[in-house]
mmCIF file of the N, C-alpha and C atoms, coordinates in Angstrom:
data_MODEL
# 
_entry.id   MODEL 
# 
loop_
_atom_site.group_PDB 
_atom_site.id 
_atom_site.type_symbol 
_atom_site.label_atom_id 
_atom_site.label_alt_id 
_atom_site.label_comp_id 
_atom_site.label_asym_id 
_atom_site.label_entity_id 
_atom_site.label_seq_id 
_atom_site.pdbx_PDB_ins_code 
_atom_site.Cartn_x 
_atom_site.Cartn_y 
_atom_site.Cartn_z 
_atom_site.occupancy 
_atom_site.B_iso_or_equiv 
_atom_site.pdbx_formal_charge 
_atom_site.auth_seq_id 
_atom_site.auth_comp_id 
_atom_site.auth_asym_id 
_atom_site.auth_atom_id 
_atom_site.pdbx_PDB_model_num 
ATOM 1   N N  . MET A 1 1  ? 91.972 139.040 113.309 1.00 0.00 ? 1  MET A N  1 
ATOM 2   C CA . MET A 1 1  ? 92.570 137.975 114.104 1.00 0.00 ? 1  MET A CA 1 
ATOM 3   C C  . MET A 1 1  ? 91.677 137.617 115.297 1.00 0.00 ? 1  MET A C  1 
ATOM 4   N N  . GLN A 1 2  ? 91.069 138.618 115.892 1.00 0.00 ? 2  GLN A N  1 
ATOM 5   C CA . GLN A 1 2  ? 90.200 138.373 117.039 1.00 0.00 ? 2  GLN A CA 1 
ATOM 6   C C  . GLN A 1 2  ? 88.943 137.605 116.625 1.00 0.00 ? 2  GLN A C  1 
ATOM 7   N N  . LYS A 1 3  ? 88.451 137.873 115.408 1.00 0.00 ? 3  LYS A N  1 
ATOM 8   C CA . LYS A 1 3  ? 87.269 137.154 114.925 1.00 0.00 ? 3  LYS A CA 1 
ATOM 9   C C  . LYS A 1 3  ? 87.565 135.670 114.761 1.00 0.00 ? 3  LYS A C  1 
ATOM 10  N N  . ILE A 1 4  ? 88.770 135.361 114.294 1.00 0.00 ? 4  ILE A N  1 
ATOM 11  C CA . ILE A 1 4  ? 89.162 133.958 114.120 1.00 0.00 ? 4  ILE A CA 1 
ATOM 12  C C  . ILE A 1 4  ? 89.246 133.260 115.473 1.00 0.00 ? 4  ILE A C  1 
ATOM 13  N N  . LYS A 1 5  ? 89.829 133.926 116.454 1.00 0.00 ? 5  LYS A N  1 
ATOM 14  C CA . LYS A 1 5  ? 89.934 133.341 117.793 1.00 0.00 ? 5  LYS A CA 1 
ATOM 15  C C  . LYS A 1 5  ? 88.559 133.103 118.404 1.00 0.00 ? 5  LYS A C  1 
ATOM 16  N N  . ASN A 1 6  ? 87.662 134.063 118.218 1.00 0.00 ? 6  ASN A N  1 
ATOM 17  C CA . ASN A 1 6  ? 86.298 133.896 118.740 1.00 0.00 ? 6  ASN A CA 1 
ATOM 18  C C  . ASN A 1 6  ? 85.584 132.749 118.048 1.00 0.00 ? 6  ASN A C  1 
ATOM 19  N N  . PHE A 1 7  ? 85.759 132.644 116.733 1.00 0.00 ? 7  PHE A N  1 
ATOM 20  C CA . PHE A 1 7  ? 85.137 131.553 115.979 1.00 0.00 ? 7  PHE A CA 1 
ATOM 21  C C  . PHE A 1 7  ? 85.653 130.207 116.467 1.00 0.00 ? 7  PHE A C  1 
ATOM 22  N N  . LEU A 1 8  ? 86.963 130.084 116.631 1.00 0.00 ? 8  LEU A N  1 
ATOM 23  C CA . LEU A 1 8  ? 87.538 128.819 117.093 1.00 0.00 ? 8  LEU A CA 1 
ATOM 24  C C  . LEU A 1 8  ? 87.105 128.500 118.517 1.00 0.00 ? 8  LEU A C  1 
ATOM 25  N N  . LYS A 1 9  ? 87.024 129.523 119.344 1.00 0.00 ? 9  LYS A N  1 
ATOM 26  C CA . LYS A 1 9  ? 86.620 129.298 120.726 1.00 0.00 ? 9  LYS A CA 1 
ATOM 27  C C  . LYS A 1 9  ? 85.181 128.775 120.797 1.00 0.00 ? 9  LYS A C  1 
ATOM 28  N N  . LYS A 1 10 ? 84.326 129.280 119.935 1.00 0.00 ? 10 LYS A N  1 
ATOM 29  C CA . LYS A 1 10 ? 82.924 128.854 119.938 1.00 0.00 ? 10 LYS A CA 1 
ATOM 30  C C  . LYS A 1 10 ? 82.730 127.488 119.295 1.00 0.00 ? 10 LYS A C  1 
ATOM 31  N N  . ASN A 1 11 ? 83.494 127.180 118.248 1.00 0.00 ? 11 ASN A N  1 
ATOM 32  C CA . ASN A 1 11 ? 83.204 126.003 117.427 1.00 0.00 ? 11 ASN A CA 1 
ATOM 33  C C  . ASN A 1 11 ? 84.262 124.910 117.484 1.00 0.00 ? 11 ASN A C  1 
ATOM 34  N N  . LEU A 1 12 ? 85.232 125.011 118.344 1.00 0.00 ? 12 LEU A N  1 
ATOM 35  C CA . LEU A 1 12 ? 86.311 124.015 118.389 1.00 0.00 ? 12 LEU A CA 1 
ATOM 36  C C  . LEU A 1 12 ? 85.773 122.634 118.745 1.00 0.00 ? 12 LEU A C  1 
ATOM 37  N N  . ASN A 1 13 ? 84.875 122.560 119.717 1.00 0.00 ? 13 ASN A N  1 
ATOM 38  C CA . ASN A 1 13 ? 84.318 121.256 120.123 1.00 0.00 ? 13 ASN A CA 1 
ATOM 39  C C  . ASN A 1 13 ? 83.581 120.589 118.974 1.00 0.00 ? 13 ASN A C  1 
ATOM 40  N N  . ILE A 1 14 ? 82.808 121.358 118.232 1.00 0.00 ? 14 ILE A N  1 
ATOM 41  C CA . ILE A 1 14 ? 82.047 120.791 117.113 1.00 0.00 ? 14 ILE A CA 1 
ATOM 42  C C  . ILE A 1 14 ? 82.991 120.313 116.015 1.00 0.00 ? 14 ILE A C  1 
ATOM 43  N N  . MET A 1 15 ? 84.050 121.072 115.735 1.00 0.00 ? 15 MET A N  1 
ATOM 44  C CA . MET A 1 15 ? 84.992 120.675 114.690 1.00 0.00 ? 15 MET A CA 1 
ATOM 45  C C  . MET A 1 15 ? 85.743 119.408 115.074 1.00 0.00 ? 15 MET A C  1 
ATOM 46  N N  . VAL A 1 16 ? 86.181 119.304 116.322 1.00 0.00 ? 16 VAL A N  1 
ATOM 47  C CA . VAL A 1 16 ? 86.896 118.105 116.774 1.00 0.00 ? 16 VAL A CA 1 
ATOM 48  C C  . VAL A 1 16 ? 85.966 116.899 116.736 1.00 0.00 ? 16 VAL A C  1 
ATOM 49  N N  . LEU A 1 17 ? 84.738 117.077 117.198 1.00 0.00 ? 17 LEU A N  1 
ATOM 50  C CA . LEU A 1 17 ? 83.774 115.983 117.172 1.00 0.00 ? 17 LEU A CA 1 
ATOM 51  C C  . LEU A 1 17 ? 83.477 115.542 115.745 1.00 0.00 ? 17 LEU A C  1 
ATOM 52  N N  . SER A 1 18 ? 83.387 116.482 114.817 1.00 0.00 ? 18 SER A N  1 
ATOM 53  C CA . SER A 1 18 ? 83.140 116.150 113.406 1.00 0.00 ? 18 SER A CA 1 
ATOM 54  C C  . SER A 1 18 ? 84.297 115.360 112.817 1.00 0.00 ? 18 SER A C  1 
ATOM 55  N N  . ILE A 1 19 ? 85.521 115.758 113.119 1.00 0.00 ? 19 ILE A N  1 
ATOM 56  C CA . ILE A 1 19 ? 86.697 115.043 112.611 1.00 0.00 ? 19 ILE A CA 1 
ATOM 57  C C  . ILE A 1 19 ? 86.738 113.619 113.158 1.00 0.00 ? 19 ILE A C  1 
ATOM 58  N N  . ILE A 1 20 ? 86.449 113.462 114.441 1.00 0.00 ? 20 ILE A N  1 
ATOM 59  C CA . ILE A 1 20 ? 86.441 112.125 115.045 1.00 0.00 ? 20 ILE A CA 1 
ATOM 60  C C  . ILE A 1 20 ? 85.338 111.268 114.429 1.00 0.00 ? 20 ILE A C  1 
ATOM 61  N N  . LEU A 1 21 ? 84.180 111.843 114.189 1.00 0.00 ? 21 LEU A N  1 
ATOM 62  C CA . LEU A 1 21 ? 83.061 111.109 113.591 1.00 0.00 ? 21 LEU A CA 1 
ATOM 63  C C  . LEU A 1 21 ? 83.389 110.663 112.171 1.00 0.00 ? 21 LEU A C  1 
ATOM 64  N N  . ILE A 1 22 ? 83.966 111.533 111.370 1.00 0.00 ? 22 ILE A N  1 
ATOM 65  C CA . ILE A 1 22 ? 84.366 111.175 110.000 1.00 0.00 ? 22 ILE A CA 1 
ATOM 66  C C  . ILE A 1 22 ? 85.412 110.075 110.021 1.00 0.00 ? 22 ILE A C  1 
ATOM 67  N N  . TYR A 1 23 ? 86.391 110.184 110.936 1.00 0.00 ? 23 TYR A N  1 
ATOM 68  C CA . TYR A 1 23 ? 87.427 109.156 111.059 1.00 0.00 ? 23 TYR A CA 1 
ATOM 69  C C  . TYR A 1 23 ? 86.813 107.802 111.408 1.00 0.00 ? 23 TYR A C  1 
ATOM 70  N N  . MET A 1 24 ? 85.876 107.787 112.357 1.00 0.00 ? 24 MET A N  1 
ATOM 71  C CA . MET A 1 24 ? 85.263 106.524 112.762 1.00 0.00 ? 24 MET A CA 1 
ATOM 72  C C  . MET A 1 24 ? 84.409 105.931 111.650 1.00 0.00 ? 24 MET A C  1 
ATOM 73  N N  . LEU A 1 25 ? 83.711 106.771 110.884 1.00 0.00 ? 25 LEU A N  1 
ATOM 74  C CA . LEU A 1 25 ? 82.925 106.265 109.760 1.00 0.00 ? 25 LEU A CA 1 
ATOM 75  C C  . LEU A 1 25 ? 83.816 105.640 108.693 1.00 0.00 ? 25 LEU A C  1 
ATOM 76  N N  . LEU A 1 26 ? 84.934 106.296 108.383 1.00 0.00 ? 26 LEU A N  1 
ATOM 77  C CA . LEU A 1 26 ? 85.862 105.737 107.397 1.00 0.00 ? 26 LEU A CA 1 
ATOM 78  C C  . LEU A 1 26 ? 86.513 104.452 107.899 1.00 0.00 ? 26 LEU A C  1 
ATOM 79  N N  . LEU A 1 27 ? 86.847 104.424 109.168 1.00 0.00 ? 27 LEU A N  1 
ATOM 80  C CA . LEU A 1 27 ? 87.427 103.216 109.752 1.00 0.00 ? 27 LEU A CA 1 
ATOM 81  C C  . LEU A 1 27 ? 86.430 102.064 109.706 1.00 0.00 ? 27 LEU A C  1 
ATOM 82  N N  . GLY A 1 28 ? 85.172 102.346 110.022 1.00 0.00 ? 28 GLY A N  1 
ATOM 83  C CA . GLY A 1 28 ? 84.139 101.319 109.959 1.00 0.00 ? 28 GLY A CA 1 
ATOM 84  C C  . GLY A 1 28 ? 83.896 100.845 108.540 1.00 0.00 ? 28 GLY A C  1 
ATOM 85  N N  . LEU A 1 29 ? 83.895 101.773 107.591 1.00 0.00 ? 29 LEU A N  1 
ATOM 86  C CA . LEU A 1 29 ? 83.697 101.405 106.194 1.00 0.00 ? 29 LEU A CA 1 
ATOM 87  C C  . LEU A 1 29 ? 84.828 100.494 105.710 1.00 0.00 ? 29 LEU A C  1 
ATOM 88  N N  . GLY A 1 30 ? 86.045 100.819 106.053 1.00 0.00 ? 30 GLY A N  1 
ATOM 89  C CA . GLY A 1 30 ? 87.183 99.974  105.675 1.00 0.00 ? 30 GLY A CA 1 
ATOM 90  C C  . GLY A 1 30 ? 87.121 98.606  106.325 1.00 0.00 ? 30 GLY A C  1 
ATOM 91  N N  . THR A 1 31 ? 86.702 98.563  107.580 1.00 0.00 ? 31 THR A N  1 
ATOM 92  C CA . THR A 1 31 ? 86.597 97.283  108.285 1.00 0.00 ? 31 THR A CA 1 
ATOM 93  C C  . THR A 1 31 ? 85.516 96.409  107.663 1.00 0.00 ? 31 THR A C  1 
ATOM 94  N N  . ILE A 1 32 ? 84.381 96.999  107.342 1.00 0.00 ? 32 ILE A N  1 
ATOM 95  C CA . ILE A 1 32 ? 83.303 96.236  106.694 1.00 0.00 ? 32 ILE A CA 1 
ATOM 96  C C  . ILE A 1 32 ? 83.761 95.718  105.337 1.00 0.00 ? 32 ILE A C  1 
ATOM 97  N N  . GLY A 1 33 ? 84.485 96.547  104.589 1.00 0.00 ? 33 GLY A N  1 
ATOM 98  C CA . GLY A 1 33 ? 85.005 96.118  103.291 1.00 0.00 ? 33 GLY A CA 1 
ATOM 99  C C  . GLY A 1 33 ? 85.968 94.951  103.410 1.00 0.00 ? 33 GLY A C  1 
ATOM 100 N N  . GLU A 1 34 ? 86.809 94.979  104.434 1.00 0.00 ? 34 GLU A N  1 
ATOM 101 C CA . GLU A 1 34 ? 87.761 93.884  104.634 1.00 0.00 ? 34 GLU A CA 1 
ATOM 102 C C  . GLU A 1 34 ? 87.078 92.610  105.114 1.00 0.00 ? 34 GLU A C  1 
ATOM 103 N N  . LEU A 1 35 ? 86.162 92.733  106.054 1.00 0.00 ? 35 LEU A N  1 
ATOM 104 C CA . LEU A 1 35 ? 85.525 91.542  106.626 1.00 0.00 ? 35 LEU A CA 1 
ATOM 105 C C  . LEU A 1 35 ? 84.640 90.812  105.624 1.00 0.00 ? 35 LEU A C  1 
ATOM 106 N N  . PHE A 1 36 ? 83.891 91.565  104.851 1.00 0.00 ? 36 PHE A N  1 
ATOM 107 C CA . PHE A 1 36 ? 82.929 90.950  103.942 1.00 0.00 ? 36 PHE A CA 1 
ATOM 108 C C  . PHE A 1 36 ? 83.399 90.960  102.488 1.00 0.00 ? 36 PHE A C  1 
ATOM 109 N N  . LYS A 1 37 ? 84.650 91.358  102.272 1.00 0.00 ? 37 LYS A N  1 
ATOM 110 C CA . LYS A 1 37 ? 85.260 91.365  100.929 1.00 0.00 ? 37 LYS A CA 1 
ATOM 111 C C  . LYS A 1 37 ? 84.389 92.103  99.913  1.00 0.00 ? 37 LYS A C  1 
ATOM 112 N N  . ILE A 1 38 ? 83.998 93.309  100.261 1.00 0.00 ? 38 ILE A N  1 
ATOM 113 C CA . ILE A 1 38 ? 83.189 94.136  99.368  1.00 0.00 ? 38 ILE A CA 1 
ATOM 114 C C  . ILE A 1 38 ? 84.147 94.926  98.483  1.00 0.00 ? 38 ILE A C  1 
ATOM 115 N N  . ASN A 1 39 ? 84.198 94.542  97.221  1.00 0.00 ? 39 ASN A N  1 
ATOM 116 C CA . ASN A 1 39 ? 85.220 95.067  96.318  1.00 0.00 ? 39 ASN A CA 1 
ATOM 117 C C  . ASN A 1 39 ? 85.093 96.557  96.041  1.00 0.00 ? 39 ASN A C  1 
ATOM 118 N N  . TRP A 1 40 ? 83.868 97.072  95.949  1.00 0.00 ? 40 TRP A N  1 
ATOM 119 C CA . TRP A 1 40 ? 83.744 98.488  95.620  1.00 0.00 ? 40 TRP A CA 1 
ATOM 120 C C  . TRP A 1 40 ? 84.261 99.361  96.756  1.00 0.00 ? 40 TRP A C  1 
ATOM 121 N N  . ILE A 1 41 ? 84.217 98.858  97.982  1.00 0.00 ? 41 ILE A N  1 
ATOM 122 C CA . ILE A 1 41 ? 84.790 99.614  99.094  1.00 0.00 ? 41 ILE A CA 1 
ATOM 123 C C  . ILE A 1 41 ? 86.309 99.525  99.052  1.00 0.00 ? 41 ILE A C  1 
ATOM 124 N N  . LEU A 1 42 ? 86.808 98.318  98.804  1.00 0.00 ? 42 LEU A N  1 
ATOM 125 C CA . LEU A 1 42 ? 88.254 98.118  98.811  1.00 0.00 ? 42 LEU A CA 1 
ATOM 126 C C  . LEU A 1 42 ? 88.939 98.812  97.654  1.00 0.00 ? 42 LEU A C  1 
ATOM 127 N N  . LYS A 1 43 ? 88.212 99.097  96.571  1.00 0.00 ? 43 LYS A N  1 
ATOM 128 C CA . LYS A 1 43 ? 88.802 99.762  95.413  1.00 0.00 ? 43 LYS A CA 1 
ATOM 129 C C  . LYS A 1 43 ? 88.730 101.287 95.487  1.00 0.00 ? 43 LYS A C  1 
ATOM 130 N N  . LEU A 1 44 ? 88.149 101.823 96.534  1.00 0.00 ? 44 LEU A N  1 
ATOM 131 C CA . LEU A 1 44 ? 88.118 103.278 96.704  1.00 0.00 ? 44 LEU A CA 1 
ATOM 132 C C  . LEU A 1 44 ? 89.551 103.805 96.843  1.00 0.00 ? 44 LEU A C  1 
ATOM 133 N N  . PRO A 1 45 ? 89.855 104.959 96.279  1.00 0.00 ? 45 PRO A N  1 
ATOM 134 C CA . PRO A 1 45 ? 91.223 105.491 96.359  1.00 0.00 ? 45 PRO A CA 1 
ATOM 135 C C  . PRO A 1 45 ? 91.715 105.676 97.803  1.00 0.00 ? 45 PRO A C  1 
ATOM 136 N N  . LEU A 1 46 ? 90.809 105.911 98.709  1.00 0.00 ? 46 LEU A N  1 
ATOM 137 C CA . LEU A 1 46 ? 91.195 106.098 100.104 1.00 0.00 ? 46 LEU A CA 1 
ATOM 138 C C  . LEU A 1 46 ? 91.780 104.826 100.703 1.00 0.00 ? 46 LEU A C  1 
ATOM 139 N N  . PHE A 1 47 ? 91.259 103.670 100.329 1.00 0.00 ? 47 PHE A N  1 
ATOM 140 C CA . PHE A 1 47 ? 91.697 102.403 100.891 1.00 0.00 ? 47 PHE A CA 1 
ATOM 141 C C  . PHE A 1 47 ? 92.687 101.668 99.983  1.00 0.00 ? 47 PHE A C  1 
ATOM 142 N N  . ASN A 1 48 ? 92.932 102.184 98.824  1.00 0.00 ? 48 ASN A N  1 
ATOM 143 C CA . ASN A 1 48 ? 93.815 101.517 97.861  1.00 0.00 ? 48 ASN A CA 1 
ATOM 144 C C  . ASN A 1 48 ? 95.243 102.051 98.016  1.00 0.00 ? 48 ASN A C  1 
ATOM 145 N N  . VAL A 1 49 ? 95.917 101.593 99.050  1.00 0.00 ? 49 VAL A N  1 
ATOM 146 C CA . VAL A 1 49 ? 97.271 102.087 99.332  1.00 0.00 ? 49 VAL A CA 1 
ATOM 147 C C  . VAL A 1 49 ? 98.293 101.120 98.811  1.00 0.00 ? 49 VAL A C  1 
# 
């Protein structure tokens, strides 16, 4: 349990930054697909809701 706490304490900033970066990349990809009507982006399962 202590090893997990130490790992999270050392790497929490990197993990949060990575999640935010992935979210922004996906948001940008979806926006580009909508603006320019790029069908292969819009047909991805992630954006096909």
